[in-house]
C-alpha positions as CSV (number, residue, x, y, z in Angstrom):
1,M,-5.9,-37.2,-2.4
2,S,-5.5,-34.3,0.0
3,K,-3.1,-31.4,-0.7
4,A,-0.8,-32.6,2.1
5,K,-0.7,-36.1,0.7
6,Q,0.0,-34.7,-2.8
7,T,2.9,-32.7,-1.4
8,K,4.3,-35.6,0.4
9,Q,4.1,-37.7,-2.8
10,I,5.9,-35.1,-4.8
11,I,8.7,-35.0,-2.2
12,I,9.0,-38.8,-2.4
13,E,9.0,-38.9,-6.2
14,K,11.7,-36.2,-6.4
15,A,13.7,-37.7,-3.6
16,A,13.5,-41.2,-5.2
17,I,15.3,-39.9,-8.3
18,S,18.0,-38.2,-6.3
19,F,18.7,-41.1,-4.0
20,N,18.6,-43.7,-6.7
21,Q,21.0,-41.7,-9.0
22,N,23.2,-40.0,-6.4
23,G,23.0,-42.3,-3.4
24,Y,22.3,-41.4,0.2
25,A,25.6,-39.6,0.7
26,G,25.2,-37.7,-2.6
27,S,21.7,-36.5,-1.9
28,S,21.0,-33.5,0.3
29,I,17.7,-32.3,1.8
30,S,18.4,-28.9,0.3
31,E,18.6,-30.4,-3.2
32,I,15.4,-32.4,-2.6
33,M,13.6,-29.3,-1.3
34,K,14.8,-27.5,-4.4
35,L,13.5,-30.3,-6.7
36,S,10.1,-30.4,-5.0
37,G,9.8,-26.6,-4.7
38,L,9.4,-26.6,-0.9
39,R,10.9,-24.7,1.9
40,K,12.7,-26.3,4.8
41,S,9.7,-26.0,7.1
42,G,7.4,-27.6,4.5
43,F,9.8,-30.6,4.1
44,Y,10.1,-31.3,7.8
45,H,6.3,-31.1,8.2
46,H,6.3,-34.4,6.2
47,F,9.6,-36.1,7.1
48,K,11.6,-35.9,10.3
49,S,15.0,-36.8,8.8
50,K,17.0,-37.6,5.7
51,E,17.0,-41.2,6.6
52,E,13.1,-41.3,6.8
53,I,12.8,-39.8,3.3
54,A,15.4,-42.2,2.0
55,V,13.4,-45.2,3.2
56,A,10.2,-43.8,1.6
57,A,12.1,-43.0,-1.6
58,F,13.5,-46.6,-1.7
59,D,10.0,-48.1,-1.2
60,Y,8.6,-45.9,-4.0
61,T,11.3,-46.8,-6.5
62,L,11.1,-50.5,-5.7
63,G,7.3,-50.3,-5.9
64,L,7.6,-49.1,-9.5
65,I,9.7,-52.1,-10.4
66,L,7.6,-54.7,-8.5
67,E,4.5,-53.4,-10.2
68,A,6.0,-54.1,-13.6
69,V,7.2,-57.5,-12.4
70,M,3.9,-58.6,-10.9
71,A,2.0,-57.4,-14.1
72,K,4.1,-59.9,-16.1
73,V,4.0,-62.6,-13.5
74,G,0.2,-62.2,-13.1
75,A,-0.3,-62.7,-16.9
76,A,1.5,-66.1,-16.9
77,N,-0.3,-69.4,-16.5
78,T,2.1,-71.9,-15.1
79,A,4.8,-71.7,-12.3
80,I,7.6,-72.0,-14.9
81,D,6.0,-69.3,-17.0
82,R,5.7,-67.1,-13.9
83,L,9.4,-67.5,-13.0
84,N,10.4,-66.8,-16.6
85,A,8.1,-63.7,-16.7
86,F,9.8,-62.5,-13.5
87,I,13.2,-62.4,-15.0
88,D,12.0,-61.2,-18.4
89,T,10.9,-58.0,-16.7
90,F,14.6,-57.0,-16.4
91,R,15.4,-57.4,-20.1
92,G,16.7,-54.0,-21.2
93,F,16.8,-52.7,-17.6
94,T,20.2,-51.1,-17.9
95,T,19.6,-49.0,-21.0
96,E,15.9,-48.4,-20.4
97,P,15.3,-48.8,-16.6
98,I,11.8,-49.0,-15.2
99,A,13.0,-46.5,-12.5
100,V,15.4,-43.6,-13.0
101,G,18.8,-44.6,-11.7
102,G,18.3,-48.4,-12.1
103,C,17.8,-50.9,-9.3
104,P,17.3,-49.5,-5.8
105,I,18.1,-52.8,-4.2
106,L,21.6,-52.8,-5.8
107,N,22.2,-49.1,-5.3
108,T,21.1,-48.9,-1.7
109,A,22.5,-52.2,-0.6
110,V,26.0,-51.4,-1.8
111,E,26.0,-47.9,-0.3
112,S,24.4,-48.7,3.1
113,D,26.4,-51.9,3.7
114,D,28.7,-50.3,6.2
115,T,27.3,-46.8,6.6
116,N,23.6,-47.0,7.4
117,P,22.3,-50.0,9.4
118,R,18.6,-48.8,9.2
119,L,18.7,-48.6,5.4
120,R,20.6,-51.9,5.2
121,L,17.9,-53.7,7.3
122,H,15.2,-52.1,5.2
123,V,16.7,-53.4,2.0
124,Q,17.1,-56.8,3.6
125,G,13.4,-56.8,4.4
126,A,12.5,-55.9,0.8
127,V,14.8,-58.7,-0.5
128,N,13.2,-61.1,1.9
129,E,9.7,-60.2,0.6
130,I,10.8,-60.7,-3.1
131,R,12.4,-64.0,-2.2
132,A,9.2,-65.1,-0.5
133,T,7.3,-64.2,-3.6
134,I,9.6,-66.4,-5.7
135,D,9.4,-69.1,-3.1
136,S,5.6,-69.1,-3.2
137,I,5.6,-69.5,-7.0
138,V,7.9,-72.5,-6.7
139,E,5.9,-74.0,-3.9
140,L,2.7,-73.7,-5.9
141,G,4.4,-75.2,-8.9
142,I,5.5,-78.2,-6.8
143,R,1.9,-78.7,-5.5
144,Q,0.5,-78.5,-9.0
145,N,3.1,-81.0,-10.3
146,E,4.7,-78.3,-12.6
147,I,8.0,-78.2,-10.7
148,L,10.0,-81.1,-9.5
149,D,9.3,-81.9,-5.8
150,T,13.1,-82.3,-5.1
151,I,13.7,-78.6,-5.8
152,D,14.7,-76.3,-2.9
153,R,12.6,-73.2,-3.3
154,E,15.0,-71.0,-1.2
155,Q,17.9,-72.1,-3.5
156,V,15.8,-71.1,-6.6
157,S,15.0,-67.6,-5.2
158,T,18.6,-67.1,-4.2
159,I,20.0,-68.1,-7.6
160,I,17.5,-65.9,-9.5
161,L,18.0,-62.8,-7.4
162,V,21.8,-63.1,-7.1
163,T,22.1,-63.6,-10.9
164,I,19.8,-60.7,-11.8
165,E,21.4,-58.3,-9.4
166,G,24.9,-59.3,-10.4
167,A,24.1,-58.9,-14.1
168,I,22.5,-55.5,-13.5
169,M,25.7,-54.4,-11.8
170,M,27.9,-55.7,-14.7
171,S,25.6,-54.2,-17.4
172,K,25.5,-50.9,-15.6
173,L,29.2,-50.8,-15.1
174,Y,29.8,-51.3,-18.9
175,G,26.7,-49.4,-20.1
176,T,25.3,-52.3,-22.0
177,D,22.5,-54.8,-21.6
178,L,24.8,-57.6,-22.9
179,Y,25.6,-59.1,-19.5
180,L,22.0,-58.9,-18.3
181,D,20.8,-60.5,-21.5
182,R,23.3,-63.4,-21.0
183,A,22.2,-63.8,-17.4
184,I,18.5,-63.9,-18.4
185,E,19.1,-66.5,-21.1
186,H,21.0,-68.6,-18.5
187,L,18.2,-68.2,-16.0
188,H,15.7,-69.3,-18.6
189,Q,17.6,-72.6,-19.1
190,Y,17.9,-73.0,-15.3
191,I,14.2,-72.4,-14.7
192,N,13.1,-74.7,-17.5
193,S,15.2,-77.4,-16.0
194,L,13.1,-77.3,-12.8
195,A,9.9,-78.4,-14.7
196,T,8.5,-81.9,-14.3
197,M,8.4,-84.0,-17.5
198,R,4.7,-84.3,-18.3
């Protein structure tokens, strides 16, 4: 990796922590420069705006989480096991998050809802990709006769994501994994109910 790429990566990693912990409004370019040890000219050599670094930081943080998710999903054998592995990745997420500051989807979606259309659309795109991944697991499960063919895959992905994100919010609010654990157990029951009787 070239020195320029290394510098850019350092900026992204430091910015990711700031944005995910302090939000877009609570993060300043001067603070990110301080964290990354760069001067203003060095920062703007790599990023044109705060919004641009926020998008890169979001992608980096989400990438850490998805890497952990896909490692678990990839080790599972059946579609039902893959869906269960997906949600199990989030066990303990509140007290020991994969990424500093917790879930970038929840954090960025809430903050950008009315204030930053570009970030909001970027989060929507990321959520659509995650839903598509879950949809493909369900679709393959149906084709392989592991999941009932009456199941609506978009409904499954919506229920899984909404339940996990809502549980992360509750657990983060109260500083305990209790609500997340309860949601995960509920989702296990729901996912197992999708299986064909073989």
